[in-house]
C-alpha positions as CSV (number, residue, x, y, z in Angstrom):
1,X,7.9,-89.7,-41.7
2,X,4.7,-87.6,-41.4
3,X,4.9,-84.3,-39.0
4,X,3.3,-84.4,-35.8
5,X,-0.1,-83.1,-35.2
6,X,-2.2,-82.1,-32.3
7,X,-5.4,-82.8,-33.8
8,X,-7.6,-85.1,-31.7
9,X,-8.8,-88.4,-33.4
10,X,-12.4,-86.9,-34.0
11,X,-10.9,-84.0,-35.9
12,X,-8.7,-86.1,-38.1
13,X,-11.8,-88.5,-38.7
14,X,-14.0,-85.5,-39.6
15,X,-11.5,-83.7,-41.7
16,X,-11.1,-87.0,-43.7
17,X,-14.9,-87.4,-44.0
18,X,-15.2,-83.7,-45.3
19,X,-12.3,-84.5,-47.9
20,X,-14.0,-87.6,-49.1
21,X,-17.7,-86.7,-49.1
22,X,-19.1,-86.5,-52.6
23,X,-22.7,-85.2,-51.7
24,X,-22.8,-81.4,-51.1
25,X,-25.4,-81.7,-48.4
26,X,-23.7,-84.5,-46.7
27,X,-20.3,-82.4,-46.7
28,X,-22.2,-79.4,-45.2
29,X,-23.6,-81.7,-42.4
30,X,-20.1,-82.8,-41.6
31,X,-18.7,-79.3,-41.6
32,X,-21.5,-78.0,-39.4
33,X,-20.7,-80.9,-36.9
34,X,-16.7,-80.3,-37.3
35,X,-17.1,-76.7,-36.5
36,X,-19.4,-77.5,-33.5
37,X,-16.6,-79.8,-32.3
38,X,-14.0,-77.0,-32.8
39,X,-15.9,-74.7,-30.8
40,X,-16.4,-77.1,-27.9
41,X,-12.7,-77.8,-27.9
42,X,-12.2,-74.1,-27.8
43,X,-14.4,-73.8,-24.8
44,X,-12.7,-76.6,-23.0
45,X,-9.3,-75.0,-23.7
46,X,-10.5,-71.6,-22.5
47,X,-11.8,-73.1,-19.3
48,X,-8.6,-75.0,-18.7
49,X,-6.6,-71.9,-19.3
50,X,-8.6,-69.5,-17.2
51,X,-8.4,-71.9,-14.2
52,X,-4.6,-72.1,-14.6
53,X,-4.8,-68.2,-14.3
54,X,-6.9,-68.3,-11.3
55,X,-4.8,-70.9,-9.6
56,X,-1.6,-68.8,-10.2
57,X,-3.4,-65.8,-8.8
58,X,-4.6,-67.6,-5.8
59,X,-1.1,-69.1,-5.3
60,X,0.3,-65.4,-5.1
61,X,-2.3,-64.5,-2.6
62,X,-1.5,-67.5,-0.4
63,X,2.3,-67.6,0.0
64,X,3.6,-70.7,2.1
65,X,5.1,-69.5,5.4
66,X,6.1,-72.8,6.5
67,X,9.3,-72.9,4.1
68,X,8.4,-76.4,3.0
69,X,8.9,-77.5,-0.7
70,X,5.2,-76.5,-1.5
71,X,5.2,-72.9,-2.8
72,X,1.5,-72.4,-2.0
73,X,-1.3,-73.6,0.2
74,X,-5.0,-72.5,0.5
75,X,-5.4,-73.5,4.0
76,X,-3.9,-72.5,7.4
77,X,-2.3,-75.4,9.0
78,X,0.0,-78.4,8.4
79,X,-0.7,-81.6,6.6
80,X,1.1,-84.6,7.7
81,X,1.9,-87.4,5.3
82,X,2.8,-90.9,6.5
83,X,4.3,-93.5,4.2
84,X,4.0,-97.3,5.3
């Protein structure tokens, strides 16, 4: 059994391409694309984490005063949900 990996499919493919590239120029080109892909993934991860932090901070400022199961809300009022 192989160990689990959190690499995306693009990362896995690029790593294999780097490993099996025979021409030096081709390998450098793939490495450049791979590093650009990793940088983009890091930017997305940072954006995601910053949004989580902002949501938590926003939730701390907007405590729910209606004692419902929802801990935080960002509007004043009530929402009515009807199920048919």
